[in-house]
C-alpha positions in Angstrom: 7.3 13.0 18.5 7.9 16.7 18.8 4.9 19.0 18.7 5.8 22.6 17.8 3.4 25.5 17.8 4.0 28.4 15.4 6.0 30.3 18.0 8.6 27.6 18.3 11.5 26.4 16.2 11.9 23.1 14.4 14.7 21.3 16.3 16.0 19.5 13.2 18.6 20.7 10.7 17.0 19.1 7.7 13.5 17.8 7.3 10.9 16.3 4.9 7.5 17.8 5.5 4.0 16.5 4.5 1.8 19.4 3.3 -2.0 19.5 3.1 -5.2 20.2 5.0 -5.2 16.6 6.5 -8.6 17.0 8.1 -9.5 13.3 8.2 -6.0 11.8 8.2 -7.7 9.2 6.1 -6.0 6.4 4.1 -4.9 8.7 1.3 -3.4 11.2 3.8 -1.6 8.4 5.6 -0.1 7.3 2.3 1.4 10.8 2.1 2.7 10.4 5.6 4.2 7.0 4.9 6.0 8.3 1.8 7.3 11.3 3.6 8.6 9.2 6.4 10.3 6.7 4.1 11.9 9.4 2.1 13.1 11.2 5.2 14.6 8.2 6.9 16.4 7.1 3.7 17.9 10.5 3.3 18.8 11.2 6.9 16.1 13.7 7.5 13.5 14.2 10.2 9.9 13.5 9.0 7.2 16.0 9.9 3.9 17.4 8.9 2.5 20.9 8.8 -0.9 21.1 10.4 -3.3 24.1 10.5 -5.3 24.7 13.7 -8.4 25.2 11.6 -9.5 24.1 8.1 -8.3 26.6 5.5 -11.7 27.1 4.0 -12.9 28.6 7.3 -10.6 31.6 6.6 -10.6 31.6 2.8 -14.3 31.3 2.2 -15.7 31.9 5.7 -17.2 28.4 5.3 -18.4 26.1 8.0 -16.4 22.9 7.7 -17.3 20.1 10.0 -14.3 18.2 11.4 -13.6 14.5 10.8 -10.7 14.2 13.2 -9.9 16.4 16.2 -6.4 17.6 16.8 -5.8 15.3 19.8 -6.6 12.3 17.7 -4.5 13.6 14.8 -1.4 13.9 17.0 -2.0 10.3 18.3 -2.3 8.9 14.8 0.8 10.8 13.6 2.9 9.6 16.5 1.8 6.0 16.0 2.7 6.3 12.3 6.3 7.2 13.2 6.4 10.9 12.3 9.2 12.8 14.1 7.5 16.1 14.5 4.3 18.1 13.9 4.4 21.8 13.3 1.0 23.4 14.1 0.2 27.0 13.1 -2.9 29.1 12.6 -4.1 29.6 9.1 -4.7 33.3 9.5 -5.2 36.1 6.9 -1.5 36.9 6.9 -0.6 33.4 6.0 -3.5 33.1 3.5 -2.1 36.1 1.6 1.3 34.6 1.1 2.3 34.3 -2.5 3.4 30.8 -3.6 7.1 31.8 -3.7 7.0 33.3 -0.2 5.3 30.2 1.1 8.1 28.1 -0.5 10.7 30.3 1.2 9.1 29.7 4.6 9.2 26.0 4.1 13.0 26.3 4.0 13.5 29.1 6.6 11.0 27.9 9.2 10.7 24.2 8.7 14.2 23.5 7.3 12.7 21.6 4.5 14.9 19.6 2.2 11.9 17.8 0.8 8.1 18.1 0.9 5.5 15.4 0.2 2.1 16.3 -1.2 -1.0 14.9 -2.8 -1.6 15.1 -6.6 -4.2 17.9 -6.2 -2.2 20.0 -3.6 -2.7 23.8 -4.0 -0.9 26.5 -2.1 -0.4 30.3 -1.9 -2.8 33.2 -2.2 -5.9 32.2 -4.1 -4.5 28.7 -4.4 -2.3 29.9 -7.3 0.3 27.2 -6.7 0.1 23.6 -7.8 2.4 20.7 -7.9 4.1 21.9 -11.1 4.9 25.2 -9.5 6.0 23.6 -6.3 8.5 21.5 -8.2 9.9 24.6 -9.9 10.2 26.4 -6.5 11.8 23.3 -5.1 14.5 23.5 -7.7 15.0 27.2 -7.0 15.2 26.9 -3.2 16.8 23.5 -2.8 14.0 21.0 -1.7 12.8 17.9 -3.4 9.1 17.4 -4.1 7.4 14.0 -3.8 3.9 13.9 -5.3 1.5 11.1 -4.4 -0.9 9.9 -7.0 -4.7 9.7 -6.5 -5.7 7.0 -4.0 -8.9 5.3 -5.1 -11.4 3.0 -3.5 -13.9 1.2 -5.7 -13.2 3.7 -8.5 -13.7 6.8 -6.4 -11.0 9.1 -5.0 -10.5 9.0 -1.3 -11.3 12.5 -0.1 -12.4 14.1 3.1 -15.5 15.6 1.4 -16.6 12.1 0.3 -16.1 10.7 3.8 -18.1 13.6 5.3 -20.9 12.7 2.9 -20.9 9.0 3.9 -21.0 10.0 7.6 -23.9 12.4 7.0 -25.7 9.5 5.3 -25.1 7.2 8.2 -22.8 4.9 6.2 -20.2 4.6 8.9 -19.0 1.2 7.7 -17.9 2.6 4.3 -16.5 5.7 6.0 -14.4 3.5 8.3 -12.8 1.8 5.3 -11.7 5.1 3.8 -10.6 6.6 7.1 -8.6 3.4 8.0 -10.4 3.3 11.4 -14.0 3.7 12.7 -15.3 7.3 12.9 -15.3 8.5 16.5 -16.5 11.2 18.8 -15.0 12.1 22.1 -15.9 14.3 25.0 -16.9 14.5 28.7 -20.0 12.7 29.9 -22.6 15.4 30.7 -25.9 15.2 32.6 -28.9 14.9 30.2 -32.6 14.4 30.7 -32.0 11.0 32.3 -34.8 9.4 30.2 -32.6 6.3 29.7 -32.1 5.9 33.4 -35.8 6.3 34.0 -36.4 3.4 31.5 -33.8 1.2 33.2 -31.4 1.7 30.2 -28.9 4.3 31.3 -26.9 6.2 28.7 -23.7 8.3 28.8 -24.6 11.7 27.2 -21.6 12.8 25.3 -20.7 16.5 25.4 -19.2 16.4 21.9 -17.4 19.2 20.1 -20.0 21.2 18.1 -17.5 21.5 15.2 -17.4 17.8 14.7 -19.5 16.2 12.0 -22.3 14.0 13.3 -23.6 10.8 11.7 -27.2 10.7 10.4 -29.7 10.6 13.2 -30.3 7.0 14.2 -29.1 4.1 16.3 -25.7 2.6 15.8 -23.7 -0.4 17.1 -20.3 0.6 18.3 -17.8 0.8 21.1 -17.3 3.2 24.0 -13.9 3.6 25.6 -13.9 4.4 29.3 -10.6 4.8 31.2 -8.8 2.8 28.5 -11.3 -0.1 28.5 -13.5 -1.0 25.4 -17.1 -1.8 25.8 -19.8 -2.9 23.3 -22.4 -0.1 23.0 -25.6 1.0 21.4 -25.3 4.7 20.4 -28.2 7.0 19.6 -27.7 10.2 17.6 -30.8 12.3 17.5 -33.3 14.5 19.3 -35.3 11.7 21.0 -38.5 12.2 19.0 -40.6 10.1 21.4 -39.8 12.7 24.1 -40.2 15.7 21.7 -36.7 16.9 22.6 -35.0 19.7 20.5 -31.3 19.3 20.9 -29.4 16.6 19.0 -27.7 14.4 21.5 -25.2 11.6 21.2 -25.9 9.0 23.9 -24.2 5.6 24.5 -25.7 2.7 26.3 -22.6 0.8 27.4 -23.2 -2.9 27.6 -22.1 -4.5 30.9 -21.2 -1.2 32.5 -23.0 0.6 35.4 -20.3 2.9 36.8 -20.7 6.6 37.5 -18.7 8.4 34.8 -20.2 11.9 34.9 -17.5 14.4 33.9 -15.1 11.8 32.7 -13.7 11.8 29.1 -14.9 8.9 26.9 -14.6 8.0 23.2 -17.4 6.6 21.1 -16.7 4.6 17.9 -19.5 4.1 15.3 -19.3 0.6 13.7 -22.7 -0.1 12.1 -26.0 1.7 11.7 -28.9 -0.4 13.1 -31.9 1.8 12.2 -33.2 5.4 11.9 -34.8 7.6 14.5 -38.3 6.5 15.2 -41.1 8.3 17.1 -42.8 5.6 19.1 -46.4 5.7 20.4 -45.2 5.4 24.0 -42.3 4.5 26.3 -43.1 0.8 26.4 -42.7 0.4 22.6 -39.5 2.4 22.8 -38.0 0.3 25.6 -38.9 -2.9 23.6 -37.1 -1.6 20.5 -34.0 -0.5 22.5 -33.7 -3.9 24.1 -33.9 -5.4 20.6 -31.1 -3.0 19.5 -29.0 -4.0 22.4 -29.4 -7.7 21.6 -28.5 -7.1 17.9 -25.5 -5.0 18.8 -24.3 -7.6 21.2 -24.3 -10.2 18.4 -23.0 -7.9 15.6 -20.0 -6.6 17.5 -16.9 -8.7 18.1 
């Protein structure tokens, strides 16, 4: 899969391009990708996707939008899905001010688009003036087909990134995983923490996560940690360690059956099931007893 930054050229004469924010690359987004790929390959086109380096609302509304899926994971998912290229550009003020028709022109001149694939609620152009109706009109004018994907529902509710963020904030990582099409994950280097786990005989890997990522509700989760390509059952704590009166919210994984030194190494943590909320215990002994119960439960719950 070719990855092209905004200074590069699309090395394909004719393309079909998926358009959208694609923050979560959730099941509805991947339906758009699949439709784009199928259309492209049946018409002799290269299948690609336009990604923005930041969420558009950060520029449009100066809003803080917590990320569901980091760029590195997006690229991996898109490559696995069979896309031929990804075009990544900044959503800057110059791009934000493009009128819908100028945006359509750039689809053809920059991305060589012969077709675009979008969701039913896709908006584009300055002040989101463009919708799918206008996009089809501009497609007729500038020579590209427009494929619109209908709403994807799960249990009567539209699959959207905002809903998935809500689920994760509530700690409902199981439901979020269904809508994402995979478990919610965080990745980062292992950083040195307060070493409270080590002192209790239950060492943890303290994840130096991206502060732009959304975090699950404080609590204890059963999940998996990936270390150097290997997958381990884990008990993951998200919170500020109330028993020790800590301030910073940390993400710490106790990796079952692992005792290696991984400081500074990149790991990935997947959240499978919430076991309990954050509890302030009367003392360390009660905390250790509960953690060991969490470990036993996680070992049984995880495959």
